[in-house]
PyMOL commands that place a pseudoatom at each C-alpha (Angstrom):
pseudoatom trace, name=CA, resn=MET, resi=1, chain=A, elem=C, hetatm=0, pos=[0.000, 0.000, 0.000]
pseudoatom trace, name=CA, resn=ALA, resi=2, chain=A, elem=C, hetatm=0, pos=[1.350, 3.432, -0.966]
pseudoatom trace, name=CA, resn=TYR, resi=3, chain=A, elem=C, hetatm=0, pos=[1.974, 6.125, 1.601]
pseudoatom trace, name=CA, resn=SER, resi=4, chain=A, elem=C, hetatm=0, pos=[-0.681, 8.858, 1.753]
pseudoatom trace, name=CA, resn=PHE, resi=5, chain=A, elem=C, hetatm=0, pos=[0.032, 12.048, 3.673]
pseudoatom trace, name=CA, resn=GLU, resi=6, chain=A, elem=C, hetatm=0, pos=[-3.667, 12.983, 3.696]
pseudoatom trace, name=CA, resn=ALA, resi=7, chain=A, elem=C, hetatm=0, pos=[-4.784, 9.577, 5.001]
pseudoatom trace, name=CA, resn=GLU, resi=8, chain=A, elem=C, hetatm=0, pos=[-2.291, 9.702, 7.847]
pseudoatom trace, name=CA, resn=LEU, resi=9, chain=A, elem=C, hetatm=0, pos=[-3.310, 13.293, 8.586]
pseudoatom trace, name=CA, resn=LEU, resi=10, chain=A, elem=C, hetatm=0, pos=[-6.967, 12.245, 8.853]
pseudoatom trace, name=CA, resn=ARG, resi=11, chain=A, elem=C, hetatm=0, pos=[-6.073, 9.520, 11.379]
pseudoatom trace, name=CA, resn=CYS, resi=12, chain=A, elem=C, hetatm=0, pos=[-4.363, 12.132, 13.597]
pseudoatom trace, name=CA, resn=ILE, resi=13, chain=A, elem=C, hetatm=0, pos=[-7.296, 14.578, 13.747]
pseudoatom trace, name=CA, resn=PRO, resi=14, chain=A, elem=C, hetatm=0, pos=[-9.107, 13.105, 16.811]
pseudoatom trace, name=CA, resn=GLY, resi=15, chain=A, elem=C, hetatm=0, pos=[-5.922, 13.272, 18.899]
pseudoatom trace, name=CA, resn=LEU, resi=16, chain=A, elem=C, hetatm=0, pos=[-5.282, 16.835, 17.739]
pseudoatom trace, name=CA, resn=GLN, resi=17, chain=A, elem=C, hetatm=0, pos=[-8.811, 17.878, 18.686]
pseudoatom trace, name=CA, resn=ARG, resi=18, chain=A, elem=C, hetatm=0, pos=[-8.436, 16.398, 22.173]
pseudoatom trace, name=CA, resn=TYR, resi=19, chain=A, elem=C, hetatm=0, pos=[-5.121, 18.176, 22.693]
pseudoatom trace, name=CA, resn=ALA, resi=20, chain=A, elem=C, hetatm=0, pos=[-6.532, 21.465, 21.379]
pseudoatom trace, name=CA, resn=CYS, resi=21, chain=A, elem=C, hetatm=0, pos=[-9.445, 21.187, 23.844]
pseudoatom trace, name=CA, resn=LYS, resi=22, chain=A, elem=C, hetatm=0, pos=[-6.982, 20.571, 26.655]
pseudoatom trace, name=CA, resn=LEU, resi=23, chain=A, elem=C, hetatm=0, pos=[-4.919, 23.623, 25.693]
pseudoatom trace, name=CA, resn=THR, resi=24, chain=A, elem=C, hetatm=0, pos=[-7.734, 26.094, 25.069]
pseudoatom trace, name=CA, resn=ARG, resi=25, chain=A, elem=C, hetatm=0, pos=[-10.415, 24.788, 27.466]
pseudoatom trace, name=CA, resn=ASP, resi=26, chain=A, elem=C, hetatm=0, pos=[-12.956, 26.058, 24.952]
pseudoatom trace, name=CA, resn=ALA, resi=27, chain=A, elem=C, hetatm=0, pos=[-14.609, 23.927, 22.240]
pseudoatom trace, name=CA, resn=ALA, resi=28, chain=A, elem=C, hetatm=0, pos=[-14.897, 26.693, 19.631]
pseudoatom trace, name=CA, resn=ALA, resi=29, chain=A, elem=C, hetatm=0, pos=[-11.320, 27.880, 20.164]
pseudoatom trace, name=CA, resn=ALA, resi=30, chain=A, elem=C, hetatm=0, pos=[-10.114, 24.274, 20.017]
pseudoatom trace, name=CA, resn=GLU, resi=31, chain=A, elem=C, hetatm=0, pos=[-11.872, 23.764, 16.706]
pseudoatom trace, name=CA, resn=ASP, resi=32, chain=A, elem=C, hetatm=0, pos=[-10.287, 26.925, 15.277]
pseudoatom trace, name=CA, resn=LEU, resi=33, chain=A, elem=C, hetatm=0, pos=[-6.870, 25.906, 16.570]
pseudoatom trace, name=CA, resn=THR, resi=34, chain=A, elem=C, hetatm=0, pos=[-7.210, 22.421, 15.049]
pseudoatom trace, name=CA, resn=GLN, resi=35, chain=A, elem=C, hetatm=0, pos=[-8.222, 23.903, 11.676]
pseudoatom trace, name=CA, resn=ASP, resi=36, chain=A, elem=C, hetatm=0, pos=[-5.276, 26.306, 11.751]
pseudoatom trace, name=CA, resn=CYS, resi=37, chain=A, elem=C, hetatm=0, pos=[-2.973, 23.409, 12.526]
pseudoatom trace, name=CA, resn=LEU, resi=38, chain=A, elem=C, hetatm=0, pos=[-4.368, 21.260, 9.695]
pseudoatom trace, name=CA, resn=ALA, resi=39, chain=A, elem=C, hetatm=0, pos=[-4.061, 24.155, 7.233]
pseudoatom trace, name=CA, resn=ARG, resi=40, chain=A, elem=C, hetatm=0, pos=[-0.469, 24.728, 8.288]
pseudoatom trace, name=CA, resn=ALA, resi=41, chain=A, elem=C, hetatm=0, pos=[0.298, 21.004, 8.044]
pseudoatom trace, name=CA, resn=LEU, resi=42, chain=A, elem=C, hetatm=0, pos=[-1.110, 20.837, 4.523]
pseudoatom trace, name=CA, resn=SER, resi=43, chain=A, elem=C, hetatm=0, pos=[0.857, 23.896, 3.448]
pseudoatom trace, name=CA, resn=ARG, resi=44, chain=A, elem=C, hetatm=0, pos=[4.031, 22.372, 4.887]
pseudoatom trace, name=CA, resn=SER, resi=45, chain=A, elem=C, hetatm=0, pos=[3.465, 18.761, 3.859]
pseudoatom trace, name=CA, resn=HIS, resi=46, chain=A, elem=C, hetatm=0, pos=[6.761, 18.872, 1.942]
pseudoatom trace, name=CA, resn=CYS, resi=47, chain=A, elem=C, hetatm=0, pos=[8.541, 19.320, 5.306]
pseudoatom trace, name=CA, resn=PHE, resi=48, chain=A, elem=C, hetatm=0, pos=[7.176, 16.094, 6.789]
pseudoatom trace, name=CA, resn=GLU, resi=49, chain=A, elem=C, hetatm=0, pos=[9.367, 13.010, 6.473]
pseudoatom trace, name=CA, resn=PRO, resi=50, chain=A, elem=C, hetatm=0, pos=[7.309, 9.874, 5.766]
pseudoatom trace, name=CA, resn=GLY, resi=51, chain=A, elem=C, hetatm=0, pos=[7.950, 7.152, 8.316]
pseudoatom trace, name=CA, resn=THR, resi=52, chain=A, elem=C, hetatm=0, pos=[8.322, 9.590, 11.226]
pseudoatom trace, name=CA, resn=ASN, resi=53, chain=A, elem=C, hetatm=0, pos=[5.665, 10.265, 13.854]
pseudoatom trace, name=CA, resn=MET, resi=54, chain=A, elem=C, hetatm=0, pos=[3.059, 12.531, 12.261]
pseudoatom trace, name=CA, resn=GLN, resi=55, chain=A, elem=C, hetatm=0, pos=[1.037, 12.799, 15.490]
pseudoatom trace, name=CA, resn=ALA, resi=56, chain=A, elem=C, hetatm=0, pos=[4.080, 14.256, 17.270]
pseudoatom trace, name=CA, resn=TRP, resi=57, chain=A, elem=C, hetatm=0, pos=[4.780, 16.609, 14.339]
pseudoatom trace, name=CA, resn=LEU, resi=58, chain=A, elem=C, hetatm=0, pos=[1.192, 17.861, 14.350]
pseudoatom trace, name=CA, resn=THR, resi=59, chain=A, elem=C, hetatm=0, pos=[1.036, 18.128, 18.156]
pseudoatom trace, name=CA, resn=THR, resi=60, chain=A, elem=C, hetatm=0, pos=[4.156, 20.286, 18.208]
pseudoatom trace, name=CA, resn=MET, resi=61, chain=A, elem=C, hetatm=0, pos=[2.723, 22.447, 15.440]
pseudoatom trace, name=CA, resn=LEU, resi=62, chain=A, elem=C, hetatm=0, pos=[-0.595, 22.788, 17.316]
pseudoatom trace, name=CA, resn=LYS, resi=63, chain=A, elem=C, hetatm=0, pos=[1.145, 23.707, 20.556]
pseudoatom trace, name=CA, resn=ASN, resi=64, chain=A, elem=C, hetatm=0, pos=[3.304, 26.333, 18.829]
pseudoatom trace, name=CA, resn=LEU, resi=65, chain=A, elem=C, hetatm=0, pos=[0.253, 27.847, 17.124]
pseudoatom trace, name=CA, resn=HIS, resi=66, chain=A, elem=C, hetatm=0, pos=[-1.531, 28.016, 20.462]
pseudoatom trace, name=CA, resn=PHE, resi=67, chain=A, elem=C, hetatm=0, pos=[1.376, 29.764, 22.190]
pseudoatom trace, name=CA, resn=ASN, resi=68, chain=A, elem=C, hetatm=0, pos=[1.767, 32.175, 19.262]
pseudoatom trace, name=CA, resn=ASN, resi=69, chain=A, elem=C, hetatm=0, pos=[-1.938, 33.036, 19.576]
pseudoatom trace, name=CA, resn=LEU, resi=70, chain=A, elem=C, hetatm=0, pos=[-1.559, 33.625, 23.313]
pseudoatom trace, name=CA, resn=GLN, resi=71, chain=A, elem=C, hetatm=0, pos=[1.430, 35.889, 22.739]
pseudoatom trace, name=CA, resn=ARG, resi=72, chain=A, elem=C, hetatm=0, pos=[-0.462, 37.846, 20.080]
pseudoatom trace, name=CA, resn=GLU, resi=73, chain=A, elem=C, hetatm=0, pos=[-3.476, 38.280, 22.388]
pseudoatom trace, name=CA, resn=LYS, resi=74, chain=A, elem=C, hetatm=0, pos=[-1.208, 39.504, 25.179]
pseudoatom trace, name=CA, resn=ASN, resi=75, chain=A, elem=C, hetatm=0, pos=[0.132, 42.326, 23.011]
pseudoatom trace, name=CA, resn=VAL, resi=76, chain=A, elem=C, hetatm=0, pos=[-3.277, 43.761, 22.061]
pseudoatom trace, name=CA, resn=THR, resi=77, chain=A, elem=C, hetatm=0, pos=[-6.158, 44.255, 24.454]
pseudoatom trace, name=CA, resn=LYS, resi=78, chain=A, elem=C, hetatm=0, pos=[-9.739, 44.954, 23.370]
pseudoatom trace, name=CA, resn=VAL, resi=79, chain=A, elem=C, hetatm=0, pos=[-11.517, 47.735, 25.218]
pseudoatom trace, name=CA, resn=GLU, resi=80, chain=A, elem=C, hetatm=0, pos=[-15.283, 48.212, 24.937]
pseudoatom trace, name=CA, resn=LEU, resi=81, chain=A, elem=C, hetatm=0, pos=[-16.304, 51.827, 24.497]
pseudoatom trace, name=CA, resn=TRP, resi=82, chain=A, elem=C, hetatm=0, pos=[-19.769, 53.284, 24.146]
pseudoatom trace, name=CA, resn=ASP, resi=83, chain=A, elem=C, hetatm=0, pos=[-19.498, 53.340, 20.341]
pseudoatom trace, name=CA, resn=GLY, resi=84, chain=A, elem=C, hetatm=0, pos=[-17.829, 49.963, 19.809]
pseudoatom trace, name=CA, resn=ALA, resi=85, chain=A, elem=C, hetatm=0, pos=[-14.508, 48.248, 20.334]
pseudoatom trace, name=CA, resn=MET, resi=86, chain=A, elem=C, hetatm=0, pos=[-11.072, 49.627, 19.676]
pseudoatom trace, name=CA, resn=SER, resi=87, chain=A, elem=C, hetatm=0, pos=[-7.610, 48.190, 20.120]
pseudoatom trace, name=CA, resn=VAL, resi=88, chain=A, elem=C, hetatm=0, pos=[-5.254, 49.556, 22.729]
pseudoatom trace, name=CA, resn=GLU, resi=89, chain=A, elem=C, hetatm=0, pos=[-1.616, 48.592, 23.079]
pseudoatom trace, name=CA, resn=ALA, resi=90, chain=A, elem=C, hetatm=0, pos=[-0.831, 46.471, 26.134]
pseudoatom trace, name=CA, resn=GLY, resi=91, chain=A, elem=C, hetatm=0, pos=[1.554, 49.143, 27.472]
pseudoatom trace, name=CA, resn=GLN, resi=92, chain=A, elem=C, hetatm=0, pos=[-1.114, 51.830, 27.365]
pseudoatom trace, name=CA, resn=MET, resi=93, chain=A, elem=C, hetatm=0, pos=[-3.614, 49.553, 29.086]
pseudoatom trace, name=CA, resn=ALA, resi=94, chain=A, elem=C, hetatm=0, pos=[-1.074, 48.709, 31.789]
pseudoatom trace, name=CA, resn=ARG, resi=95, chain=A, elem=C, hetatm=0, pos=[-0.399, 52.395, 32.482]
pseudoatom trace, name=CA, resn=LEU, resi=96, chain=A, elem=C, hetatm=0, pos=[-4.132, 53.110, 32.759]
pseudoatom trace, name=CA, resn=MET, resi=97, chain=A, elem=C, hetatm=0, pos=[-4.602, 50.201, 35.144]
pseudoatom trace, name=CA, resn=VAL, resi=98, chain=A, elem=C, hetatm=0, pos=[-1.659, 51.261, 37.301]
pseudoatom trace, name=CA, resn=ARG, resi=99, chain=A, elem=C, hetatm=0, pos=[-3.100, 54.776, 37.488]
pseudoatom trace, name=CA, resn=ASP, resi=100, chain=A, elem=C, hetatm=0, pos=[-6.526, 53.439, 38.513]
pseudoatom trace, name=CA, resn=VAL, resi=101, chain=A, elem=C, hetatm=0, pos=[-5.104, 51.032, 41.087]
pseudoatom trace, name=CA, resn=THR, resi=102, chain=A, elem=C, hetatm=0, pos=[-2.929, 53.795, 42.572]
pseudoatom trace, name=CA, resn=ARG, resi=103, chain=A, elem=C, hetatm=0, pos=[-5.982, 56.021, 42.939]
pseudoatom trace, name=CA, resn=ALA, resi=104, chain=A, elem=C, hetatm=0, pos=[-7.988, 53.208, 44.511]
pseudoatom trace, name=CA, resn=PHE, resi=105, chain=A, elem=C, hetatm=0, pos=[-5.122, 52.358, 46.887]
pseudoatom trace, name=CA, resn=SER, resi=106, chain=A, elem=C, hetatm=0, pos=[-4.961, 56.015, 47.945]
pseudoatom trace, name=CA, resn=ALA, resi=107, chain=A, elem=C, hetatm=0, pos=[-8.649, 55.883, 48.860]
pseudoatom trace, name=CA, resn=LEU, resi=108, chain=A, elem=C, hetatm=0, pos=[-7.918, 53.327, 51.608]
pseudoatom trace, name=CA, resn=THR, resi=109, chain=A, elem=C, hetatm=0, pos=[-7.303, 54.272, 55.222]
pseudoatom trace, name=CA, resn=PRO, resi=110, chain=A, elem=C, hetatm=0, pos=[-3.674, 54.068, 56.365]
pseudoatom trace, name=CA, resn=SER, resi=111, chain=A, elem=C, hetatm=0, pos=[-4.370, 50.902, 58.399]
pseudoatom trace, name=CA, resn=GLN, resi=112, chain=A, elem=C, hetatm=0, pos=[-6.060, 49.262, 55.411]
pseudoatom trace, name=CA, resn=ARG, resi=113, chain=A, elem=C, hetatm=0, pos=[-3.135, 50.197, 53.148]
pseudoatom trace, name=CA, resn=LYS, resi=114, chain=A, elem=C, hetatm=0, pos=[-0.689, 48.581, 55.597]
pseudoatom trace, name=CA, resn=VAL, resi=115, chain=A, elem=C, hetatm=0, pos=[-2.694, 45.337, 55.670]
pseudoatom trace, name=CA, resn=VAL, resi=116, chain=A, elem=C, hetatm=0, pos=[-3.076, 45.225, 51.879]
pseudoatom trace, name=CA, resn=LYS, resi=117, chain=A, elem=C, hetatm=0, pos=[0.636, 45.904, 51.467]
pseudoatom trace, name=CA, resn=LEU, resi=118, chain=A, elem=C, hetatm=0, pos=[1.646, 43.149, 53.883]
pseudoatom trace, name=CA, resn=VAL, resi=119, chain=A, elem=C, hetatm=0, pos=[-0.870, 40.467, 52.885]
pseudoatom trace, name=CA, resn=ALA, resi=120, chain=A, elem=C, hetatm=0, pos=[-1.814, 41.097, 49.253]
pseudoatom trace, name=CA, resn=ILE, resi=121, chain=A, elem=C, hetatm=0, pos=[1.320, 42.720, 47.865]
pseudoatom trace, name=CA, resn=GLU, resi=122, chain=A, elem=C, hetatm=0, pos=[4.137, 41.157, 49.904]
pseudoatom trace, name=CA, resn=GLY, resi=123, chain=A, elem=C, hetatm=0, pos=[2.277, 37.859, 50.391]
pseudoatom trace, name=CA, resn=ARG, resi=124, chain=A, elem=C, hetatm=0, pos=[2.818, 37.708, 54.150]
pseudoatom trace, name=CA, resn=PRO, resi=125, chain=A, elem=C, hetatm=0, pos=[0.688, 35.244, 56.153]
pseudoatom trace, name=CA, resn=TYR, resi=126, chain=A, elem=C, hetatm=0, pos=[-2.112, 36.730, 58.257]
pseudoatom trace, name=CA, resn=GLN, resi=127, chain=A, elem=C, hetatm=0, pos=[-0.289, 35.697, 61.449]
pseudoatom trace, name=CA, resn=GLU, resi=128, chain=A, elem=C, hetatm=0, pos=[2.870, 37.572, 60.484]
pseudoatom trace, name=CA, resn=ALA, resi=129, chain=A, elem=C, hetatm=0, pos=[0.902, 40.668, 59.461]
pseudoatom trace, name=CA, resn=ALA, resi=130, chain=A, elem=C, hetatm=0, pos=[-0.957, 40.575, 62.778]
pseudoatom trace, name=CA, resn=GLU, resi=131, chain=A, elem=C, hetatm=0, pos=[2.321, 40.375, 64.707]
pseudoatom trace, name=CA, resn=ARG, resi=132, chain=A, elem=C, hetatm=0, pos=[3.911, 43.192, 62.700]
pseudoatom trace, name=CA, resn=LEU, resi=133, chain=A, elem=C, hetatm=0, pos=[0.934, 45.495, 63.222]
pseudoatom trace, name=CA, resn=ASN, resi=134, chain=A, elem=C, hetatm=0, pos=[0.374, 44.314, 66.793]
pseudoatom trace, name=CA, resn=VAL, resi=135, chain=A, elem=C, hetatm=0, pos=[-3.297, 43.385, 66.208]
pseudoatom trace, name=CA, resn=SER, resi=136, chain=A, elem=C, hetatm=0, pos=[-5.275, 40.142, 66.146]
pseudoatom trace, name=CA, resn=ILE, resi=137, chain=A, elem=C, hetatm=0, pos=[-5.716, 37.968, 63.053]
pseudoatom trace, name=CA, resn=GLY, resi=138, chain=A, elem=C, hetatm=0, pos=[-9.418, 38.839, 63.136]
pseudoatom trace, name=CA, resn=THR, resi=139, chain=A, elem=C, hetatm=0, pos=[-8.556, 42.502, 62.820]
pseudoatom trace, name=CA, resn=ILE, resi=140, chain=A, elem=C, hetatm=0, pos=[-6.289, 41.720, 59.867]
pseudoatom trace, name=CA, resn=ARG, resi=141, chain=A, elem=C, hetatm=0, pos=[-9.101, 39.788, 58.188]
pseudoatom trace, name=CA, resn=SER, resi=142, chain=A, elem=C, hetatm=0, pos=[-11.697, 42.515, 58.743]
pseudoatom trace, name=CA, resn=ARG, resi=143, chain=A, elem=C, hetatm=0, pos=[-9.367, 45.312, 57.555]
pseudoatom trace, name=CA, resn=LEU, resi=144, chain=A, elem=C, hetatm=0, pos=[-8.454, 43.291, 54.499]
pseudoatom trace, name=CA, resn=CYS, resi=145, chain=A, elem=C, hetatm=0, pos=[-12.117, 42.564, 53.768]
pseudoatom trace, name=CA, resn=ARG, resi=146, chain=A, elem=C, hetatm=0, pos=[-13.069, 46.242, 54.084]
pseudoatom trace, name=CA, resn=ALA, resi=147, chain=A, elem=C, hetatm=0, pos=[-10.061, 47.250, 51.993]
pseudoatom trace, name=CA, resn=ARG, resi=148, chain=A, elem=C, hetatm=0, pos=[-11.004, 44.823, 49.208]
pseudoatom trace, name=CA, resn=GLU, resi=149, chain=A, elem=C, hetatm=0, pos=[-14.577, 46.096, 49.248]
pseudoatom trace, name=CA, resn=ARG, resi=150, chain=A, elem=C, hetatm=0, pos=[-13.345, 49.679, 49.029]
pseudoatom trace, name=CA, resn=LEU, resi=151, chain=A, elem=C, hetatm=0, pos=[-10.925, 48.834, 46.218]
pseudoatom trace, name=CA, resn=ASN, resi=152, chain=A, elem=C, hetatm=0, pos=[-13.703, 47.102, 44.266]
pseudoatom trace, name=CA, resn=THR, resi=153, chain=A, elem=C, hetatm=0, pos=[-16.033, 50.069, 44.773]
pseudoatom trace, name=CA, resn=VAL, resi=154, chain=A, elem=C, hetatm=0, pos=[-13.442, 52.622, 43.668]
pseudoatom trace, name=CA, resn=MET, resi=155, chain=A, elem=C, hetatm=0, pos=[-12.294, 50.515, 40.710]
pseudoatom trace, name=CA, resn=ALA, resi=156, chain=A, elem=C, hetatm=0, pos=[-15.904, 49.970, 39.575]
pseudoatom trace, name=CA, resn=ALA, resi=157, chain=A, elem=C, hetatm=0, pos=[-16.475, 53.734, 39.565]
for i in range(1, 157): cmd.bond("trace and resi %d" % i, "trace and resi %d" % (i + 1))
show_as sticks, trace
zoom trace
């Protein structure tokens, strides 16, 4: 029986679809990723060496496509405005978010800022934060809860 690139490619599709679902965790995105991979494989069929593992070749191609898509999405962020969507560079979006978070952080009381800094920013355990501020763990929890509520309120506005 003669070797057929297309026949071998068809046998690999179910495995590719499963892997795409695992990577994207979304059925529609997995389908798109699988189609992109198959299109790329067909356009590069001359690069495949018959007798080698096509499933591995396709899986590597699928994984690389997925990571390229993630990288591309990271560089451009969609922002909904009242008259539709526009693209904003990731750097601009980051600066706007830092500005908003700084404003929200400034709206906290000094004791709330200290707790947020110790627990949320520095990652200190509640016990250590309580010892540093000379208060009980319950006080740490309540200040942190109120601070999070305040941050959410300010950020939502």
